[in-house]
N, C-alpha and C positions, 0 to 999 in steps of 0.2 A: 321417320317413322310416328306414325300419328299415336297420343298417348290415349291412357284410358279414361272415357268421357265418365261424367258422372253421371249422364242421361242414362236412364234404364233403355236398352233395346232388348224387342222379342228374342228370343233364340232362337237363331236359325238352324232348320232340321238342313240335313244332308242334302235334300233334292233340291230346296232353296238356293244354297250356296253353290251347289253346281251349276244350277240355271245362272245365274251370277257370273259365274267362270266363263262358261256358254256366252254370255253376252261380251265379255271383255275382246275374248277371241274372235267375235264375230265382227267386233267394231275396230278390230286392230288387222283383220283382215281388210276392211273398206278403207282404212287409214295406210294401207301400204305397207304392213310392218310382215318384218321376216315371217315367210312360211313356218318355219320350224319355232318361233314363238309363239303365233298362233295356235300350232299341233301341241306345243308342254303344257296351254292351258286346256286346250280341248282333252286331252289325255289326261290332266291332273281332275277335271270336272267329271268324266266317267269313272274315274276310279272312287272319287268321293261318292256319287250317286250308288258304286256297289258295295260299298265299305259298310259293315253294320258297328262299325263305331262312330260314335257323336262326333263330327269334326271339330265343333264348335268347343266342346270339351279340352280335345286334344290341342288345339291352337291356345285355350288361357292358359294349358299345363307347361306350352312350348315342347311340345311333342308329335306335333303333326309333321318335322322331317322325317321322324322314324318312316313315314310312309312312303312308298317309294313314287318317285315322279314328281315330289314337292321340295323345290328348292328353295333358296331363300327369298327370292324374287315373288312366288308365287305364296311364299309363308310371309310374305310381309300383304301382300293383299290379302290373304285370308283374316291374317288379323285384325287390319285396317277394318274389314266388312263384319267380323265377330263382333269388335270393339264400339263399330260407329252407324254400322247398319246400312254402311254403303261403300264404294270402291271411290274414291275422287278421280281414279285417273278414267275409268268407264264412263262416269256424269261428264267430265271433261272433253274423253273423244265426241262422245253422242253432240255435245253443244256443239263442237269444233266440225263434225264433218258429215251432219245435217245427210240421213241414211237415205232419205226419199231425193235428194239432189246429186247424193254419188249414184243412188240406181239411175236415173236419167243419163249420169254422164257418162256413165259405163255404154247405157244404150246408143249413145253417143259417139261413141268412140273415146270416151276421155276417161284417163286414168284417173283415180280418187282423191291422191290431192290434187292434181288439176282443175278435180270438178270444184274441191273446196276452194281453189284458190279463185277461181274464175268467180265463183259464188260469192267469197270475200268483197271481191274488186264491184262487182257490181252490186252489191248489196242484199242478196236476196238468199232464203235460204230454201223456198220451195220447188218443185217444178214449175208450176204455175207462174210464179214469178219469174224464174229463168227465161220461160218461153217470152213473156212480158214485156221484158228486157229486149232479149233479143229481138224482138220485132219492133221495136223502139231503136233499134238501130245503136245500140248501147255495147256490144259486143265489140264494135272496131274501138272501143275506148280503153278495152281490156289489155295489160302490157303483153307480147306476146302472140297475141289474133291480129293477122294480118289481114289484107282483103281473101285472099284464097282460103284461109280458117273461117273465116266468117261467113264465106257463100258456101263452106262444104256445112257447117253447121243449122245454116239455115235452111239446107235443101234437108238435111237430115229431118229437121223439125219441120218441116214443111209438106215431103213427102213419104212419111215413114209407111207407108201402104205399098211403095213401090219396090221396097223389099225389105226381104222378112229379116228383123234385127238376129244377130249373135252373138253368144259370147266370145270374147277371146278364146280363153280355152274349157273345155268342157267342166262340166261338173260333175265331180266322181260321182257314181252310179247312187252310193249310198245316200247320200246328200239330195241329190236328183228326187230321188223316189220319195225320200223322206217331204221334201219340199211339196212336191205334185200332190202325193196323197193327201196332206195338210187341207191344199187348197181342194181337191176333189170331193175330199170326205165333208167341208164346209160349203160345199155348194149340192150335192148329193149326187156327185154325177162320176166318171169313169176316166183316170187318167190315163193318156196317149203319148204320142209323138216319142222320141227317142228315150227317155226312162221306161217305156211299156213295152220297147223291144231290148232293155237290158242292156242297152250300149255302155261301154266302160266308163265314157264319157261323155255328157248328154249337152246340146247345144240348143235342140228344138222340143220345147214343152207346149205341151196342150193337155185343154180338157173339155170331155166333151159330156151335155148334160141335156137330156131330152124334157120339153114342157111345150104345153099351147101357146101357153104366154110367155114369152122370154124372157119382157122387162122386170120382173123381179129376181130372176137368176142374173141378170146382169148388173143392176145394182145391188146386189149384195156382192157380187164379184170385186165392183168398184171398193166396197166400206171394207172389204178384206185387209186384216192388220200386215198381212202378208205381201199385196201389192202396193206399191206407193206412188204411180203415175200412170195412169189410161192413157194412152197415146193413139187409140181408134176405138171407136165404138159405132157398130153399124147394127140394124134390124135384130141378128140373131147372130153375132159374133163381135169380139171386141178383144184387141191387144193389151194387156197391162205389163208393166216393169216391176220385177220385186226388189227388196232391198240390197238384192244381191247381184242387180243389173240384170237379170234373167226375163228374156221377153216369154211370157205367155199367155198361148191366145187361147178363148174359149169360145167352146162353137156350144150353138144351143138349138139342134135341128128339133122338127116334132118328132113326136115319139114313132110315128111311121116309119122317119128314116135315121133313126137312132142308131142301126147297126152298119148303115152305109157310110155316115160320116164319121163314128168313129174308127172303122177300118180306113177310111181317108185320112185320117188324123195321127193314124198309129203307124203306116207303114212309110219306107221312105219312097221318095219321088219316084224313082226307077222303079219300084215294086208296084206303086200306083198305076203309074201310068202303063206299065205293062199288062193290067189286068183291064186296060179299057174301060168301057163306059158300065159303071156302077150301078144294078138296079135297086131301085129302095127298100129296104126292109129294115124291120125293128129289130133284129139283130144280126150280127156279124155271119153265125151259120148260116142264114138264110139267105145273105148275100151271097155265100161260097154255092149253095147248092143252086142259085139262080143263075150263075156263070156256069155250073157244071161240072166245078174242080174240087178236090178234098179242101176240107177246111186247113190253113194252116196256121200254127201257133206264132204269136207274135215276135218271137226271139228270131225267125226266119225271115222275117220279111223285110229285107235289109236290100237283097239282089231280084231282079226279076225271078219268080218260080211260079210254075201250076203247076206241079206233081205232085205225088203222094207224098207226103212227108216222113222220116221214120218216126219211130215210138221214142221219141226222148226221154234221157234219165229224167226221176221227178224226185222229188225230196224224199217222199215215202220211201224209194228205194235204198237209201242211204241209211248203212247199217253201222259203220263210226265215224271218227274223224281221227285222222293218222299224223297230224301235227298240230300241237297245241304246246304254249309254253304255259309255266306255274312260277313261283315265285323263287325256286331255284336260278332261275336266270333272269330275264325281264317279264316275267309276268306278275299279275296282281292277284293270283287267288292260288291257294294250295294247290297240292296233286289231288287231297281229296275233294276238294272243292269244284275242284274241275272234272271230276269222275263223276260226282254227283248231279252235274247240271246235266251233263252227256248223258246219263244213265234218264235222266228225266227227259230228254228227249225223246227214248225209245231206243238209243244206241246200243248195240253188245258190246263196245268195245271203245277204247281211245287210247291213242299214245302221246305220252309225254315226252315232248323234244324239246328239251333245253338248251340253250344256245354251248359251245366250246370256247374256250380261253382265246381264240383266235379273232374271235370278233369283234374283241377290245373295247367297242364302243358300248355294249352293254355289259352286266354282269353276264360269265361263263362258266360252265363247269369243267374241271381236269377230273382225272379216273379215279382219283379218291370222294371227288364230290360223287360222281357218277355214283361209284358202288355204296355210298350212304344215302343216296336218294333212294335206291333199290329196297332199301327198310322202309321207307314212306312208302314207295310203291305198295309192298309186300302187304304192308298194314292196310291199306286201303281196297286191296284185292281179298283180303279174309273177310272187311265189314260188307263190300258191296256185291260177292259175289252171286250168281254166276256171271254178273258185268265183271267184264277184264280191263285192267290198266295196261297196259304193255310199255315195257322198259323202253322208251325211244332216245334218240338226240338227233339234234340236228346240229352235223357235225359238218366243218370248217373245211372247204379243201383247200389245202395249202398250196402254196404256187407250183411245185413242182408234180402236182395232181397225188400226192398223198393227203392222210387223214389227218384231225388234228386228236387224235385220241391213238393210245399205243393198238394192237392187233389183239391181243390177249382181253382189251375192255371190251374192243368192240365185238370181238365173238359172244359175249356174255347176253347183249341185248338183243329183243325181240324184234326191233324195226330201228333203221340208220336210213335217216334225211341227208343227202350229202347238201353240201349249197354254198356258192359263191359270195362272200361280202364283199372285199376289198379286192380291187383290180378289175371293176364292172368297164373301165375303158382300155380294157388292153386290147390288143390286134386281135382278129378272129382266128387265125392257127394259132395262136398261143393259149386262148380262151378255150376253144376247142379240145384240143389235147390235153389240158388242163384237169376239164370235167369229166373227158370221156376215160381217161387212166383212174378217176374216182370209182367211176360207172363201174370200173372192171374191180374194185375190190369185191372181195364175197360178201362182206357184210352189210353193201349198202343197198336199200331195199329201194328206195327214191328219190331223186332228183328235184329238189325245191327251186321255185321260181326262178326258173333256166336263164331267162332272159332277162334278168334284174330290171327291169324298169318302175320307176314310180312315175304313175302316170301324172301329167304337165311339169316334173323336176328334173327325172332322168330318162334319156332314151333308151329303146333297147340297146341290148349289147349285143355285139358281133359273133355270138356264139352263134356259129352251124349247126342249124337244127337238124339238117338232113344227115349229118353226121351222128349228132345225138340221137334220133330215132333210130338208125342202123345198129349202135351199140345198145341201147335199150334191147333191140328185139335179139339180139347176140346173149344179152345178162337175164333180161326179165325185168331189170330195172324200171317200176313204174315212174312217169312224168309226171310231177303236181302242176294243179291248177288251182293256186293260191288265192284263196278268197280274202285277202285284205285288200278293203276299199282301192288303195293309191295303188296294187298292185294288179291283180288280176292277171296272172303268171303263170301258164302260159295263157293268151289271150286267144278271143275265135277264132281266127283263121289260123292259128298254132293248132289248134285243137283238131281243127278239121283234116290238117296235114298228117296230125297223130294216129288220128281214127283210120284214113286213107291207109297209112302203113302198117296198121295193125298195133300199135304201139300201145301198153297199159297207158290210160290216164288215171291220176288221184284227184279229187276234188276234195279239199283240205282247208280249214277254215286260216292256219297259222294264228289261234286264238291266243290274245296276251290276257285275257279277260274272260268271264263266263260269260257276261254280253256279246264278247268276241266270237263264238260259238255261232252265235247266227248271220256269222260269213258265211256259212254252208251255203245259203240261198244265192247268195251271188256268186261261189264258186261255181254252183250249180250252173245259174245263167247262162255263164261264158262258155259251159261245157255244153251246154243244148244251143246256144248261139254256134258252135263247133260242129253241132250234127251228132253230138255222144249220145248214145243208147246206155239203157242201164250194163247191160254186159260190155261196152268199153270203159267202163268206174270200175277200179280194182275196189275201193272202200261200198260198192253195194253186194258185196258176197258174204259169206259166215266166217267168222273166226277160222274156222278150223282152213280154210283155202287162205286167207290172211297169214298166217304161221307159215305156212309153206313157201308164202311167195318169195 
């Protein structure tokens, strides 16, 4: 533990402390640390950014671990930051990792640790130094690099234009959008590629900026702090690599071609190829008019399609969120705080759906807790009327298909989301039996994150969705599109199958904080990619219809 220094450091506000924790999480990612370690720091940063209490004071008073999600390891980093103005581990990692070298290494197919090892062996710390060392034939002297590996790395360095670089695993949609929006805003352009189509995990990134003279924009792109290496530069195009190892293509068409190049940079290769020759036009709408086909929203530009798209559900159609958490389980805000934030978004209702005890990895509610929580919900309703907070629960489905609360307690609730947490690797017939049995319980309103995936970390379970949809039609249970960035479950293709089957879907955030309510946009984008209209989404309907659901 770092002792109290006699030097006086300016008191850090919550935003500054959160920024340092997020920086540590990012560098831990680059260093190849556990996903869960980096996630813990990100979640702590999110909580700190939103809390109203001055974190520095709580640290000095020894009370910071009273906040949910702050364990002894994070407390130690916070104390060090508050007392010394720095986090030594962060400084050391930034010194060791060399983000620019890691970014180029990932572009070449090297993991963070291996990129750092090679950099140390070569005595280089920048992408340019790495290229120079490779050109001098020094890679052959690095332990573990034989002739074949050296040839492969040299080929990638010399012929990047021959193959479009791809990240190993797609970046989660929320992070991909934030990264690309930051670059687009700095250049005065529009984001394109996978993030504009709202793919759940993005691999191809592009920004399109119109300009008569492209050089100033290309120069600005090279100087952006997000870009650590430029691997290609042409008259109206450049390819840069970010600190995360993500390749970003910049296209700078003349203004009269902006719409054409934006469309080309947004659609998937099969979609664009099926449009044949694209006419030059300043706006996308004009391109579609020239082609004589209806305008296609970016979310639907995945597969070849030239017909009339449906009127997709929009954010303004949503009247409430039917799956959020509070401090009664693992949320970071109270019932009232979540409700006020939902009301500020223009919603008419909100369902508090905290976990039950069987989930185990986080705090859960038993029957007594559910009834005590009812008092807090009633107080919030009295204060916020006519806005309505629904008494809900995210109730675990037990192995035999029963629910983790007594029937008399479930009967008191306004909204019940049933979900499986443990047992995602069970055989399909077992998981399907378990899930459909729970769906037939008269109290169940919705089925939460049915396929149980965690993008990049846990594959979809073997649940038979066709059977689930059949039971949903029999029982009226809605099937959720979960807006957590690492879930987005149901995914787009499942949404389309549900819509075609006539199943009601539910776009919810599974928010664990006020900020998490913003995940509704991710849930909606996933539903739109599945061709969902407002009529297909249950929570576009007024409260009176929800209460009858």
